[in-house]
Backbone as CSV, one residue per row, in Angstrom:
resi,resn,N_x,N_y,N_z,CA_x,CA_y,CA_z,C_x,C_y,C_z
1,MET,119.310,100.281,113.464,119.213,99.796,112.172,118.064,98.449,111.402
2,LYS,117.148,98.277,111.014,116.907,97.283,111.087,117.396,96.141,110.239
3,ASP,117.655,94.997,110.734,118.083,93.966,109.278,117.737,93.752,108.863
4,GLU,118.682,93.424,107.469,117.896,93.204,105.675,116.505,91.771,105.925
5,PRO,116.124,91.140,106.913,115.563,90.425,106.848,113.897,90.661,107.266
6,SER,114.195,91.583,108.299,113.093,92.491,109.251,113.028,93.634,107.852
7,GLN,113.864,94.634,107.657,113.785,95.096,106.118,112.987,94.934,105.522
8,ARG,112.601,93.199,104.846,112.696,92.920,103.837,111.296,92.561,103.973
9,LEU,111.072,92.266,105.083,109.504,91.436,105.237,108.398,93.334,105.306
10,ALA,108.964,94.296,105.850,108.564,94.666,106.171,107.928,95.792,104.627
11,GLU,109.127,95.696,104.208,108.319,96.081,102.375,107.670,95.345,101.754
12,ARG,107.477,93.922,101.968,106.449,93.181,101.432,105.116,93.896,101.849
13,ILE,105.175,93.579,103.463,103.674,93.643,103.740,103.288,96.069,103.407
14,TYR,104.453,96.067,103.607,103.834,97.622,102.440,103.319,97.378,101.192
15,ALA,104.198,96.945,101.105,103.968,96.032,99.099,101.903,95.594,99.588
16,ALA,102.420,94.981,100.164,100.706,94.116,99.913,99.742,94.985,100.310
17,VAL,100.378,95.386,100.815,98.478,96.605,101.537,98.545,98.105,100.304
18,ARG,99.629,98.167,99.813,99.296,98.847,98.366,98.324,98.756,97.899
19,LEU,98.775,97.096,97.224,97.177,96.206,96.589,96.111,96.014,97.190
20,ILE,95.813,96.928,98.331,94.220,96.414,98.372,93.690,97.565,97.153
21,PRO,92.670,97.078,97.323,91.635,97.883,95.657,91.153,98.763,97.109
22,ARG,91.249,100.184,95.940,90.479,101.700,97.000,89.101,101.259,96.965
23,GLY,88.000,100.881,98.636,87.065,100.810,98.555,86.803,99.589,100.026
24,LYS,87.760,98.660,99.518,88.009,97.538,100.204,88.784,97.777,101.241
25,VAL,88.782,96.697,102.154,89.749,96.699,103.379,90.432,95.171,103.759
26,ALA,91.294,95.042,103.962,92.242,93.254,104.422,92.153,93.566,106.264
27,SER,92.543,92.307,106.575,92.698,92.200,107.939,94.090,91.802,108.201
28,TYR,94.740,92.261,109.356,95.780,91.993,109.700,96.552,90.089,109.331
29,SER,95.590,89.486,109.300,95.872,87.929,109.520,95.960,87.595,108.006
30,GLN,94.959,88.088,106.981,95.231,88.493,105.855,96.382,88.805,105.344
31,ILE,97.193,90.045,105.422,98.548,90.614,104.672,98.935,89.795,105.419
32,ALA,99.485,88.925,106.906,100.097,87.633,107.302,99.918,86.793,106.396
33,ALA,98.942,85.841,106.164,98.856,85.212,104.913,99.282,85.693,103.917
34,LEU,99.253,86.460,103.374,100.410,86.620,101.588,101.774,86.872,102.336
35,MET,101.961,86.708,103.825,103.759,86.750,103.845,104.195,85.320,104.356
36,GLY,102.836,84.715,104.369,103.225,83.339,104.278,103.281,82.754,105.602
37,ASN,101.777,83.804,106.776,102.783,82.746,107.685,101.301,83.803,108.684
38,CYS,100.069,82.846,108.727,98.808,83.834,109.672,99.678,84.254,110.888
39,ASN,100.500,84.215,111.179,101.404,84.043,113.100,101.793,85.052,112.753
40,LEU,101.599,85.907,112.109,102.706,87.009,111.823,101.658,88.739,112.033
41,ARG,100.395,88.475,111.914,99.475,88.821,112.212,99.655,90.434,113.218
42,ARG,100.748,90.350,114.226,100.843,91.401,114.908,102.488,92.360,114.558
43,TYR,103.258,91.057,113.593,104.087,92.075,113.260,103.252,92.884,112.518
44,VAL,102.223,93.124,111.609,102.252,92.825,110.435,101.336,94.427,111.354
45,GLY,100.801,94.847,112.577,100.424,95.751,112.690,101.666,96.348,113.467
46,ASN,102.464,95.249,113.984,103.645,97.070,114.334,104.225,97.020,113.535
47,ALA,103.960,97.049,111.628,105.122,97.189,111.150,104.534,98.369,110.378
48,LEU,102.720,98.420,109.846,102.127,99.196,109.809,101.760,100.499,110.822
49,HIS,101.954,99.992,111.852,102.065,101.059,112.773,102.893,102.611,112.519
50,LYS,104.643,102.008,111.960,105.786,102.258,111.445,105.880,102.663,110.214
51,ASN,104.526,102.501,109.485,104.352,103.120,107.705,105.741,104.629,107.735
52,PRO,105.970,104.414,106.809,107.259,105.801,107.122,106.269,106.676,106.227
53,SER,105.242,106.316,105.780,103.966,107.071,104.427,103.052,106.712,104.324
54,ASN,102.193,106.851,105.050,100.419,106.658,104.710,100.075,107.184,103.461
55,THR,100.848,108.155,102.634,100.174,108.793,101.578,100.659,108.089,100.424
56,VAL,101.869,107.274,100.818,102.370,105.504,99.721,101.195,104.646,100.017
57,THR,101.470,104.522,101.672,101.140,103.181,102.043,99.850,103.179,102.850
58,PRO,98.731,103.071,102.224,97.108,103.158,102.846,96.702,102.045,103.649
59,CYS,97.781,102.510,105.116,97.112,101.112,105.896,95.435,101.377,106.697
60,HIS,95.304,102.751,106.659,93.715,102.469,106.584,92.891,101.512,106.020
61,ARG,92.970,101.451,105.209,92.958,99.671,104.814,92.827,98.231,105.015
62,VAL,93.606,98.291,106.796,93.798,97.283,107.112,92.918,97.602,108.702
63,VAL,92.466,96.748,108.957,91.551,96.483,109.933,91.216,95.669,111.116
64,ASN,91.260,94.685,111.857,91.369,93.731,112.636,90.249,92.660,112.002
65,ALA,90.189,91.225,112.702,89.632,89.980,111.871,88.208,90.762,111.650
66,LYS,87.193,91.082,112.611,85.960,91.321,112.657,85.970,92.925,111.905
67,GLY,86.649,94.134,111.361,85.964,95.121,110.265,86.280,96.452,111.674
68,PHE,86.638,96.213,112.764,87.169,97.860,113.860,88.642,97.509,113.786
69,CYS,88.489,98.958,113.412,89.432,100.335,112.817,90.591,99.693,114.462
70,SER,91.252,100.868,113.752,93.078,100.578,114.958,92.631,101.653,115.993
71,GLY,93.719,101.426,116.943,93.103,102.638,117.953,93.258,103.694,118.204
72,SER,93.058,104.650,118.767,93.449,106.263,118.633,94.576,106.575,117.911
73,PHE,95.910,105.792,118.899,97.688,106.123,118.127,98.032,106.068,117.148
74,ALA,96.948,105.489,116.188,96.873,105.390,115.018,96.566,106.311,114.276
75,PHE,96.531,107.114,112.839,96.119,107.862,111.893,96.030,109.344,112.228
76,GLY,96.596,109.940,113.421,96.096,110.236,114.012,95.248,111.338,115.108
77,GLY,94.706,110.318,115.615,93.188,110.219,116.069,92.166,109.025,116.133
78,GLY,91.428,109.283,117.518,90.299,108.321,116.869,89.263,107.887,116.276
79,ASP,88.985,108.541,115.238,88.200,108.326,114.080,88.577,108.400,112.937
80,ILE,90.137,109.168,113.147,90.486,109.499,111.686,90.878,108.042,110.527
81,GLN,90.757,107.027,111.162,90.949,105.467,109.992,89.461,105.592,109.517
82,ARG,88.524,106.043,110.615,86.930,105.961,109.917,86.559,106.978,108.577
83,GLN,87.198,107.793,109.014,86.814,108.596,107.769,87.673,108.212,106.643
84,LYS,88.726,107.997,107.004,89.799,107.920,105.124,88.934,106.613,104.711
85,LEU,88.092,105.608,105.651,87.467,104.429,104.947,86.386,105.237,104.377
86,GLU,85.596,105.612,105.026,84.114,106.818,104.018,84.788,107.029,103.187
87,ALA,85.790,108.198,103.130,86.032,109.021,101.957,86.323,108.079,100.646
88,GLU,86.377,106.892,101.290,86.586,105.278,100.138,85.501,104.783,99.720
89,ASP,84.185,105.358,100.263,82.810,104.255,100.247,82.866,103.212,101.583
90,VAL,83.778,103.209,101.761,83.543,102.176,103.237,81.918,102.321,104.142
91,SER,81.094,101.338,104.251,80.353,101.299,105.183,80.518,100.605,106.141
92,PHE,80.222,101.614,107.771,80.044,100.586,108.624,78.328,100.335,109.276
93,VAL,78.663,98.732,109.942,77.933,98.399,110.381,78.219,98.401,111.897
94,ASP,76.853,99.348,112.825,77.365,98.733,114.433,78.920,98.797,114.410
95,GLY,79.539,100.052,114.204,80.939,100.474,114.714,82.374,99.673,113.822
96,HIS,81.753,99.160,112.652,82.492,98.281,112.238,82.956,98.448,110.990
97,VAL,83.633,98.177,109.897,83.511,98.021,109.035,82.404,96.573,108.187
98,ASP,81.692,96.475,107.577,80.493,95.453,107.084,81.498,94.352,106.718
99,MET,82.348,94.371,106.739,83.571,92.786,105.903,83.063,91.980,104.887
100,SER,81.240,92.087,104.838,81.202,91.121,103.978,80.858,91.599,102.446
101,ARG,80.984,93.152,102.360,80.517,94.243,101.692,81.912,94.776,101.403
102,HIS,82.691,94.808,101.905,84.466,95.034,101.469,85.461,94.686,102.300
103,GLY,85.369,93.655,102.617,86.940,92.758,102.553,86.770,92.170,100.986
104,ILE,88.383,92.339,101.223,88.970,91.908,100.195,88.700,90.404,100.010
105,THR,88.181,89.562,98.727,87.440,88.874,97.925,88.551,87.630,98.437
106,GLU,88.176,86.128,98.187,89.399,85.150,97.822,89.931,85.510,96.248
107,ASP,88.977,86.373,95.150,89.856,86.675,93.944,90.474,87.767,94.206
108,ASP,91.038,88.844,94.862,91.799,89.486,95.472,92.775,89.041,96.211
109,PHE,92.295,88.281,96.619,93.712,87.817,98.073,94.639,87.158,96.645
110,GLU,93.882,85.863,95.952,94.961,85.780,95.470,95.548,85.792,93.906
111,GLN,95.000,87.760,93.793,95.629,88.544,92.479,97.004,89.293,93.297
112,MET,96.555,89.472,94.625,97.539,90.164,95.333,98.899,89.585,95.809
113,SER,98.565,88.112,96.012,98.976,86.948,96.303,100.172,86.714,94.880
114,ALA,99.652,87.122,93.995,100.501,86.348,92.428,101.533,87.879,92.538
115,GLU,100.702,89.070,92.548,101.348,89.968,92.315,102.854,90.252,93.203
116,LEU,102.423,89.702,94.588,103.674,89.710,95.352,104.702,88.910,95.160
117,SER,103.840,87.590,94.672,105.277,86.701,94.455,105.715,87.265,92.685
118,GLU,105.670,88.018,92.262,105.939,88.236,90.745,107.407,89.259,90.980
119,ASN,107.098,90.469,92.226,107.872,91.716,92.695,108.931,91.200,93.561
120,PHE,108.229,90.059,94.562,109.520,89.791,96.035,110.176,87.925,95.725
121,PHE,109.569,87.259,94.590,110.370,85.955,94.852,111.551,85.960,93.515
């Protein structure tokens, strides 16, 4: 069983991911920054890998900082994440998400941060 602080952090990560607007993506580092510590990006990846419900928490909207999708172990296969993103009209350039077009904006980040603060502090 997870200890309470780890479980609470994982729940905050899932809550942040649920706030990513459809058709946009965030990086692991951005989600970590929403948690208050940019160095938690690996923890974010680990928590998302253990996500109990991809239908509730759209983990496919989290990519690496360069816009590349997760490895083939996630989402049931190598192209599943890309397929899910393309179904949300996310475009790819040279094999990665067009981050300038689909990455969350500063305004998105601030709004997500405010909403997390209201619900978790």
